[in-house]
C-alpha positions as CSV (number, residue, x, y, z in Angstrom):
1,M,111.7,114.5,94.7
2,S,110.1,115.8,97.9
3,F,107.7,117.9,95.9
4,C,106.4,114.8,94.1
5,S,106.2,112.7,97.2
6,A,104.2,115.2,99.2
7,P,100.9,115.1,97.2
8,N,101.3,111.3,96.9
9,E,101.5,111.0,100.6
10,K,98.5,113.3,101.0
11,S,96.4,111.2,98.6
12,I,97.4,108.0,100.4
13,S,96.3,109.4,103.8
14,A,93.0,110.7,102.2
15,E,92.3,107.3,100.7
16,R,93.1,105.6,104.0
17,F,90.8,108.0,105.8
18,F,88.0,107.4,103.3
19,N,88.4,103.6,103.6
20,L,88.4,103.9,107.4
21,S,85.2,106.0,107.4
22,R,83.5,103.6,105.0
23,T,84.5,100.7,107.3
24,I,83.0,102.5,110.3
25,F,79.8,103.2,108.3
26,R,79.6,99.5,107.4
27,S,80.1,98.4,111.0
28,Q,77.4,100.9,112.1
29,E,75.0,99.6,109.4
30,I,75.6,96.0,110.5
31,F,75.1,97.0,114.2
32,V,71.8,98.7,113.3
33,W,70.7,95.7,111.3
34,G,71.7,93.4,114.2
35,G,69.7,95.6,116.6
36,G,66.7,95.4,114.4
37,T,66.9,91.7,114.2
38,M,67.2,91.4,118.0
39,K,64.2,93.6,118.4
40,I,62.2,91.4,116.0
41,I,63.3,88.2,117.8
42,Y,62.4,89.7,121.2
43,M,59.0,91.0,120.0
């Protein structure tokens, strides 16, 4: 039982990490786009 649950737990944590990194990348992308829009407005 523990042998089967170990890889499953590992894959879940990996998936969570992947989703987290993708969310951070998205927020960074939005931040960059927002900064570009602000620069255009100020210029």
